[in-house]
mmCIF file of the N, C-alpha and C atoms, coordinates in Angstrom:
data_MODEL
# 
_entry.id   MODEL 
# 
loop_
_atom_site.group_PDB 
_atom_site.id 
_atom_site.type_symbol 
_atom_site.label_atom_id 
_atom_site.label_alt_id 
_atom_site.label_comp_id 
_atom_site.label_asym_id 
_atom_site.label_entity_id 
_atom_site.label_seq_id 
_atom_site.pdbx_PDB_ins_code 
_atom_site.Cartn_x 
_atom_site.Cartn_y 
_atom_site.Cartn_z 
_atom_site.occupancy 
_atom_site.B_iso_or_equiv 
_atom_site.pdbx_formal_charge 
_atom_site.auth_seq_id 
_atom_site.auth_comp_id 
_atom_site.auth_asym_id 
_atom_site.auth_atom_id 
_atom_site.pdbx_PDB_model_num 
ATOM 1  N N  . MET A 1 1  ? -23.842 -100.162 -52.938 1.00 0.00 ? 1  MET A N  1 
ATOM 2  C CA . MET A 1 1  ? -24.179 -100.485 -51.819 1.00 0.00 ? 1  MET A CA 1 
ATOM 3  C C  . MET A 1 1  ? -24.152 -102.328 -51.535 1.00 0.00 ? 1  MET A C  1 
ATOM 4  N N  . ASN A 1 2  ? -22.872 -102.835 -51.510 1.00 0.00 ? 2  ASN A N  1 
ATOM 5  C CA . ASN A 1 2  ? -22.127 -103.636 -50.977 1.00 0.00 ? 2  ASN A CA 1 
ATOM 6  C C  . ASN A 1 2  ? -22.810 -104.472 -50.381 1.00 0.00 ? 2  ASN A C  1 
ATOM 7  N N  . PHE A 1 3  ? -23.278 -103.327 -48.761 1.00 0.00 ? 3  PHE A N  1 
ATOM 8  C CA . PHE A 1 3  ? -24.234 -104.312 -48.266 1.00 0.00 ? 3  PHE A CA 1 
ATOM 9  C C  . PHE A 1 3  ? -25.481 -105.270 -48.996 1.00 0.00 ? 3  PHE A C  1 
ATOM 10 N N  . LEU A 1 4  ? -26.222 -104.459 -49.498 1.00 0.00 ? 4  LEU A N  1 
ATOM 11 C CA . LEU A 1 4  ? -26.909 -105.576 -50.036 1.00 0.00 ? 4  LEU A CA 1 
ATOM 12 C C  . LEU A 1 4  ? -26.865 -106.274 -51.328 1.00 0.00 ? 4  LEU A C  1 
ATOM 13 N N  . ASP A 1 5  ? -25.826 -106.133 -51.445 1.00 0.00 ? 5  ASP A N  1 
ATOM 14 C CA . ASP A 1 5  ? -24.986 -107.251 -52.702 1.00 0.00 ? 5  ASP A CA 1 
ATOM 15 C C  . ASP A 1 5  ? -25.210 -108.640 -51.676 1.00 0.00 ? 5  ASP A C  1 
ATOM 16 N N  . ARG A 1 6  ? -24.559 -108.469 -50.740 1.00 0.00 ? 6  ARG A N  1 
ATOM 17 C CA . ARG A 1 6  ? -24.106 -109.534 -49.847 1.00 0.00 ? 6  ARG A CA 1 
ATOM 18 C C  . ARG A 1 6  ? -25.442 -110.456 -49.375 1.00 0.00 ? 6  ARG A C  1 
ATOM 19 N N  . TRP A 1 7  ? -25.995 -109.593 -48.526 1.00 0.00 ? 7  TRP A N  1 
ATOM 20 C CA . TRP A 1 7  ? -27.763 -109.814 -48.627 1.00 0.00 ? 7  TRP A CA 1 
ATOM 21 C C  . TRP A 1 7  ? -27.962 -110.740 -49.917 1.00 0.00 ? 7  TRP A C  1 
ATOM 22 N N  . MET A 1 8  ? -27.973 -110.160 -50.305 1.00 0.00 ? 8  MET A N  1 
ATOM 23 C CA . MET A 1 8  ? -29.061 -110.927 -51.789 1.00 0.00 ? 8  MET A CA 1 
ATOM 24 C C  . MET A 1 8  ? -28.287 -112.445 -52.101 1.00 0.00 ? 8  MET A C  1 
ATOM 25 N N  . ALA A 1 9  ? -26.802 -112.013 -51.950 1.00 0.00 ? 9  ALA A N  1 
ATOM 26 C CA . ALA A 1 9  ? -26.069 -113.270 -52.122 1.00 0.00 ? 9  ALA A CA 1 
ATOM 27 C C  . ALA A 1 9  ? -26.354 -114.274 -51.216 1.00 0.00 ? 9  ALA A C  1 
ATOM 28 N N  . GLY A 1 10 ? -26.535 -114.258 -49.761 1.00 0.00 ? 10 GLY A N  1 
ATOM 29 C CA . GLY A 1 10 ? -27.057 -114.634 -48.620 1.00 0.00 ? 10 GLY A CA 1 
ATOM 30 C C  . GLY A 1 10 ? -28.322 -115.385 -48.553 1.00 0.00 ? 10 GLY A C  1 
ATOM 31 N N  . HIS A 1 11 ? -29.291 -114.894 -49.559 1.00 0.00 ? 11 HIS A N  1 
ATOM 32 C CA . HIS A 1 11 ? -30.726 -115.049 -49.798 1.00 0.00 ? 11 HIS A CA 1 
ATOM 33 C C  . HIS A 1 11 ? -30.681 -115.409 -51.163 1.00 0.00 ? 11 HIS A C  1 
ATOM 34 N N  . LEU A 1 12 ? -30.940 -115.054 -52.025 1.00 0.00 ? 12 LEU A N  1 
ATOM 35 C CA . LEU A 1 12 ? -30.779 -115.353 -53.566 1.00 0.00 ? 12 LEU A CA 1 
ATOM 36 C C  . LEU A 1 12 ? -29.718 -115.262 -54.723 1.00 0.00 ? 12 LEU A C  1 
ATOM 37 N N  . PRO A 1 13 ? -28.832 -116.057 -55.002 1.00 0.00 ? 13 PRO A N  1 
ATOM 38 C CA . PRO A 1 13 ? -27.454 -115.977 -55.509 1.00 0.00 ? 13 PRO A CA 1 
ATOM 39 C C  . PRO A 1 13 ? -28.050 -115.347 -56.964 1.00 0.00 ? 13 PRO A C  1 
ATOM 40 N N  . ASN A 1 14 ? -29.014 -115.635 -57.351 1.00 0.00 ? 14 ASN A N  1 
ATOM 41 C CA . ASN A 1 14 ? -29.300 -115.145 -58.770 1.00 0.00 ? 14 ASN A CA 1 
ATOM 42 C C  . ASN A 1 14 ? -29.761 -113.579 -58.658 1.00 0.00 ? 14 ASN A C  1 
ATOM 43 N N  . ALA A 1 15 ? -30.228 -113.444 -57.233 1.00 0.00 ? 15 ALA A N  1 
ATOM 44 C CA . ALA A 1 15 ? -30.769 -111.603 -57.525 1.00 0.00 ? 15 ALA A CA 1 
ATOM 45 C C  . ALA A 1 15 ? -29.685 -110.896 -57.591 1.00 0.00 ? 15 ALA A C  1 
ATOM 46 N N  . THR A 1 16 ? -28.652 -111.772 -56.919 1.00 0.00 ? 16 THR A N  1 
ATOM 47 C CA . THR A 1 16 ? -27.503 -110.774 -56.865 1.00 0.00 ? 16 THR A CA 1 
ATOM 48 C C  . THR A 1 16 ? -26.785 -110.477 -58.328 1.00 0.00 ? 16 THR A C  1 
ATOM 49 N N  . ILE A 1 17 ? -27.062 -111.268 -59.174 1.00 0.00 ? 17 ILE A N  1 
ATOM 50 C CA . ILE A 1 17 ? -26.396 -111.257 -60.958 1.00 0.00 ? 17 ILE A CA 1 
ATOM 51 C C  . ILE A 1 17 ? -27.486 -109.893 -61.563 1.00 0.00 ? 17 ILE A C  1 
ATOM 52 N N  . ASP A 1 18 ? -28.942 -110.062 -61.082 1.00 0.00 ? 18 ASP A N  1 
ATOM 53 C CA . ASP A 1 18 ? -30.031 -108.624 -61.357 1.00 0.00 ? 18 ASP A CA 1 
ATOM 54 C C  . ASP A 1 18 ? -29.734 -107.833 -60.995 1.00 0.00 ? 18 ASP A C  1 
ATOM 55 N N  . PHE A 1 19 ? -29.277 -107.572 -59.549 1.00 0.00 ? 19 PHE A N  1 
ATOM 56 C CA . PHE A 1 19 ? -29.320 -106.405 -58.837 1.00 0.00 ? 19 PHE A CA 1 
ATOM 57 C C  . PHE A 1 19 ? -28.010 -106.411 -59.845 1.00 0.00 ? 19 PHE A C  1 
ATOM 58 N N  . ARG A 1 20 ? -26.647 -106.578 -59.527 1.00 0.00 ? 20 ARG A N  1 
ATOM 59 C CA . ARG A 1 20 ? -25.157 -106.169 -60.529 1.00 0.00 ? 20 ARG A CA 1 
ATOM 60 C C  . ARG A 1 20 ? -25.800 -105.552 -61.656 1.00 0.00 ? 20 ARG A C  1 
ATOM 61 N N  . LEU A 1 21 ? -26.491 -105.980 -62.583 1.00 0.00 ? 21 LEU A N  1 
ATOM 62 C CA . LEU A 1 21 ? -27.224 -105.599 -63.697 1.00 0.00 ? 21 LEU A CA 1 
ATOM 63 C C  . LEU A 1 21 ? -27.636 -104.405 -63.858 1.00 0.00 ? 21 LEU A C  1 
ATOM 64 N N  . ASP A 1 22 ? -28.328 -103.928 -63.044 1.00 0.00 ? 22 ASP A N  1 
ATOM 65 C CA . ASP A 1 22 ? -28.768 -102.929 -62.560 1.00 0.00 ? 22 ASP A CA 1 
ATOM 66 C C  . ASP A 1 22 ? -27.792 -101.811 -61.761 1.00 0.00 ? 22 ASP A C  1 
ATOM 67 N N  . GLN A 1 23 ? -27.233 -101.975 -60.940 1.00 0.00 ? 23 GLN A N  1 
ATOM 68 C CA . GLN A 1 23 ? -26.053 -100.598 -60.862 1.00 0.00 ? 23 GLN A CA 1 
ATOM 69 C C  . GLN A 1 23 ? -25.413 -100.576 -61.669 1.00 0.00 ? 23 GLN A C  1 
ATOM 70 N N  . SER A 1 24 ? -24.985 -102.051 -62.717 1.00 0.00 ? 24 SER A N  1 
ATOM 71 C CA . SER A 1 24 ? -24.059 -101.319 -64.054 1.00 0.00 ? 24 SER A CA 1 
ATOM 72 C C  . SER A 1 24 ? -24.888 -100.010 -64.942 1.00 0.00 ? 24 SER A C  1 
# 
């Protein structure tokens, strides 16, 4: 879900880190 990672990065940079942790 790279598109979601980019979307969150555009809205909430901090959310991207939390999202990546969940993906890991």
